[in-house]
ChimeraX commands (.cxc) that place a marker at each C-alpha (Angstrom):
marker #1 position 63.20,97.99,175.42 radius 0.5
marker #1 position 59.65,100.54,175.45 radius 0.5
marker #1 position 59.83,103.28,177.99 radius 0.5
marker #1 position 55.35,103.00,180.03 radius 0.5
marker #1 position 52.94,104.95,178.20 radius 0.5
marker #1 position 52.44,107.93,179.75 radius 0.5
marker #1 position 48.48,108.16,181.61 radius 0.5
marker #1 position 46.25,109.90,178.92 radius 0.5
marker #1 position 44.58,113.22,180.40 radius 0.5
marker #1 position 40.31,112.60,181.15 radius 0.5
marker #1 position 37.62,114.53,179.76 radius 0.5
marker #1 position 36.54,114.46,183.66 radius 0.5
marker #1 position 37.47,116.09,186.45 radius 0.5
marker #1 position 40.95,114.65,187.53 radius 0.5
marker #1 position 38.33,113.65,191.20 radius 0.5
marker #1 position 36.00,111.43,189.01 radius 0.5
marker #1 position 39.00,109.73,186.72 radius 0.5
marker #1 position 40.07,106.98,189.02 radius 0.5
marker #1 position 36.10,105.94,190.61 radius 0.5
marker #1 position 33.61,102.80,188.69 radius 0.5
marker #1 position 29.67,104.62,187.05 radius 0.5
marker #1 position 28.01,103.16,190.13 radius 0.5
marker #1 position 25.93,100.15,188.28 radius 0.5
marker #1 position 21.73,100.22,187.20 radius 0.5
marker #1 position 19.65,98.82,189.96 radius 0.5
marker #1 position 15.91,97.46,188.55 radius 0.5
marker #1 position 12.90,97.52,190.67 radius 0.5
marker #1 position 11.07,94.99,190.10 radius 0.5
marker #1 position 14.34,92.38,188.59 radius 0.5
marker #1 position 13.89,88.84,190.23 radius 0.5
marker #1 position 14.38,85.48,188.83 radius 0.5
marker #1 position 12.53,83.93,187.54 radius 0.5
marker #1 position 12.16,79.39,187.97 radius 0.5
marker #1 position 12.63,79.32,184.30 radius 0.5
marker #1 position 16.22,80.05,183.65 radius 0.5
marker #1 position 17.70,79.24,186.74 radius 0.5
marker #1 position 15.83,75.46,186.03 radius 0.5
marker #1 position 16.55,76.30,182.93 radius 0.5
marker #1 position 20.54,76.46,184.12 radius 0.5
marker #1 position 20.42,74.17,186.30 radius 0.5
marker #1 position 18.89,71.35,184.10 radius 0.5
marker #1 position 21.84,72.50,181.09 radius 0.5
marker #1 position 24.97,72.22,183.95 radius 0.5
marker #1 position 23.52,68.80,184.96 radius 0.5
marker #1 position 22.99,67.53,181.65 radius 0.5
marker #1 position 26.35,69.24,180.77 radius 0.5
marker #1 position 27.91,67.28,184.14 radius 0.5
marker #1 position 26.58,63.87,182.62 radius 0.5
marker #1 position 27.94,63.87,179.50 radius 0.5
marker #1 position 31.11,64.94,181.28 radius 0.5
marker #1 position 30.90,62.12,183.63 radius 0.5
marker #1 position 30.14,59.11,181.13 radius 0.5
marker #1 position 32.74,60.54,178.32 radius 0.5
marker #1 position 35.84,59.95,180.96 radius 0.5
marker #1 position 34.52,56.82,182.26 radius 0.5
marker #1 position 34.48,55.76,178.46 radius 0.5
marker #1 position 38.10,57.37,177.58 radius 0.5
marker #1 position 39.69,54.32,179.13 radius 0.5
marker #1 position 37.59,51.57,177.02 radius 0.5
marker #1 position 37.19,53.28,173.67 radius 0.5
marker #1 position 41.21,53.94,173.82 radius 0.5
marker #1 position 41.10,49.64,174.25 radius 0.5
marker #1 position 39.06,49.34,171.20 radius 0.5
marker #1 position 41.21,52.15,168.98 radius 0.5
marker #1 position 44.38,50.14,169.98 radius 0.5
marker #1 position 42.75,46.74,169.82 radius 0.5
marker #1 position 41.23,48.27,165.54 radius 0.5
marker #1 position 44.68,49.38,165.07 radius 0.5
marker #1 position 46.58,46.73,165.93 radius 0.5
marker #1 position 44.17,43.92,164.34 radius 0.5
marker #1 position 44.82,46.69,160.43 radius 0.5
marker #1 position 48.33,46.85,161.42 radius 0.5
marker #1 position 48.12,42.80,161.29 radius 0.5
marker #1 position 46.56,42.21,158.43 radius 0.5
marker #1 position 48.31,45.01,156.48 radius 0.5
marker #1 position 51.62,43.46,157.25 radius 0.5
marker #1 position 50.59,39.63,155.96 radius 0.5
marker #1 position 49.50,41.37,153.32 radius 0.5
marker #1 position 52.94,42.63,152.27 radius 0.5
marker #1 position 54.44,39.27,153.02 radius 0.5
marker #1 position 52.35,37.55,150.79 radius 0.5
marker #1 position 53.01,40.29,147.85 radius 0.5
marker #1 position 56.36,40.57,148.99 radius 0.5
marker #1 position 56.78,36.60,148.74 radius 0.5
marker #1 position 54.62,36.86,145.85 radius 0.5
marker #1 position 56.80,39.27,143.73 radius 0.5
marker #1 position 60.04,36.73,145.15 radius 0.5
marker #1 position 58.11,34.08,144.02 radius 0.5
marker #1 position 57.40,35.95,140.11 radius 0.5
marker #1 position 61.21,37.30,140.14 radius 0.5
marker #1 position 62.19,33.69,140.85 radius 0.5
marker #1 position 61.02,32.25,138.42 radius 0.5
marker #1 position 61.82,35.31,134.93 radius 0.5
marker #1 position 65.49,34.65,136.32 radius 0.5
marker #1 position 65.00,30.44,136.31 radius 0.5
marker #1 position 63.84,30.83,132.62 radius 0.5
marker #1 position 65.77,33.26,131.48 radius 0.5
marker #1 position 69.06,30.93,132.18 radius 0.5
marker #1 position 66.68,27.46,130.75 radius 0.5
marker #1 position 66.63,29.80,127.59 radius 0.5
marker #1 position 62.91,29.69,127.82 radius 0.5
marker #1 position 60.13,32.38,126.81 radius 0.5
marker #1 position 57.32,34.44,129.14 radius 0.5
marker #1 position 54.68,33.58,126.63 radius 0.5
marker #1 position 54.53,30.00,126.33 radius 0.5
marker #1 position 53.68,29.96,130.05 radius 0.5
marker link #1:1,2 radius 0.2
marker link #1:2,3 radius 0.2
marker link #1:3,4 radius 0.2
marker link #1:4,5 radius 0.2
marker link #1:5,6 radius 0.2
marker link #1:6,7 radius 0.2
marker link #1:7,8 radius 0.2
marker link #1:8,9 radius 0.2
marker link #1:9,10 radius 0.2
marker link #1:10,11 radius 0.2
marker link #1:11,12 radius 0.2
marker link #1:12,13 radius 0.2
marker link #1:13,14 radius 0.2
marker link #1:14,15 radius 0.2
marker link #1:15,16 radius 0.2
marker link #1:16,17 radius 0.2
marker link #1:17,18 radius 0.2
marker link #1:18,19 radius 0.2
marker link #1:19,20 radius 0.2
marker link #1:20,21 radius 0.2
marker link #1:21,22 radius 0.2
marker link #1:22,23 radius 0.2
marker link #1:23,24 radius 0.2
marker link #1:24,25 radius 0.2
marker link #1:25,26 radius 0.2
marker link #1:26,27 radius 0.2
marker link #1:27,28 radius 0.2
marker link #1:28,29 radius 0.2
marker link #1:29,30 radius 0.2
marker link #1:30,31 radius 0.2
marker link #1:31,32 radius 0.2
marker link #1:32,33 radius 0.2
marker link #1:33,34 radius 0.2
marker link #1:34,35 radius 0.2
marker link #1:35,36 radius 0.2
marker link #1:36,37 radius 0.2
marker link #1:37,38 radius 0.2
marker link #1:38,39 radius 0.2
marker link #1:39,40 radius 0.2
marker link #1:40,41 radius 0.2
marker link #1:41,42 radius 0.2
marker link #1:42,43 radius 0.2
marker link #1:43,44 radius 0.2
marker link #1:44,45 radius 0.2
marker link #1:45,46 radius 0.2
marker link #1:46,47 radius 0.2
marker link #1:47,48 radius 0.2
marker link #1:48,49 radius 0.2
marker link #1:49,50 radius 0.2
marker link #1:50,51 radius 0.2
marker link #1:51,52 radius 0.2
marker link #1:52,53 radius 0.2
marker link #1:53,54 radius 0.2
marker link #1:54,55 radius 0.2
marker link #1:55,56 radius 0.2
marker link #1:56,57 radius 0.2
marker link #1:57,58 radius 0.2
marker link #1:58,59 radius 0.2
marker link #1:59,60 radius 0.2
marker link #1:60,61 radius 0.2
marker link #1:61,62 radius 0.2
marker link #1:62,63 radius 0.2
marker link #1:63,64 radius 0.2
marker link #1:64,65 radius 0.2
marker link #1:65,66 radius 0.2
marker link #1:66,67 radius 0.2
marker link #1:67,68 radius 0.2
marker link #1:68,69 radius 0.2
marker link #1:69,70 radius 0.2
marker link #1:70,71 radius 0.2
marker link #1:71,72 radius 0.2
marker link #1:72,73 radius 0.2
marker link #1:73,74 radius 0.2
marker link #1:74,75 radius 0.2
marker link #1:75,76 radius 0.2
marker link #1:76,77 radius 0.2
marker link #1:77,78 radius 0.2
marker link #1:78,79 radius 0.2
marker link #1:79,80 radius 0.2
marker link #1:80,81 radius 0.2
marker link #1:81,82 radius 0.2
marker link #1:82,83 radius 0.2
marker link #1:83,84 radius 0.2
marker link #1:84,85 radius 0.2
marker link #1:85,86 radius 0.2
marker link #1:86,87 radius 0.2
marker link #1:87,88 radius 0.2
marker link #1:88,89 radius 0.2
marker link #1:89,90 radius 0.2
marker link #1:90,91 radius 0.2
marker link #1:91,92 radius 0.2
marker link #1:92,93 radius 0.2
marker link #1:93,94 radius 0.2
marker link #1:94,95 radius 0.2
marker link #1:95,96 radius 0.2
marker link #1:96,97 radius 0.2
marker link #1:97,98 radius 0.2
marker link #1:98,99 radius 0.2
marker link #1:99,100 radius 0.2
marker link #1:100,101 radius 0.2
marker link #1:101,102 radius 0.2
marker link #1:102,103 radius 0.2
marker link #1:103,104 radius 0.2
marker link #1:104,105 radius 0.2
marker link #1:105,106 radius 0.2
view
C-alpha cells in the first residue's frame, strides 16, 4: 500500500488556492430558437428510435430463433442423409468385398 500524496505547493497565494476562478458571463448571450429547436428535435428523433427499437426487440428475437431453428433442422436432415448415404455405400463395399466383386464393374 502506498502512502497518500502530499499536497503540492501552488504558485498562488495560500488564500486563493482553494477557490474556483470566476466564470465569464457574456453580456449579449441569448439562446437562439434554432439551437433550442434542433436539440429538442434531436431528442424527439432519438426517443422515437429507441422506442421503436425496444418495442420490436422481442419480435426480432423470435424471428432470429425461428430462422436459427429452421437452419439447424435443414443441417440435421442434410447430415442425416449424408450419414445414411455413406453407411449404405460402406455396406455395399463390404458386401462387394465379401462376394469378391470388383468395384469398377458397377
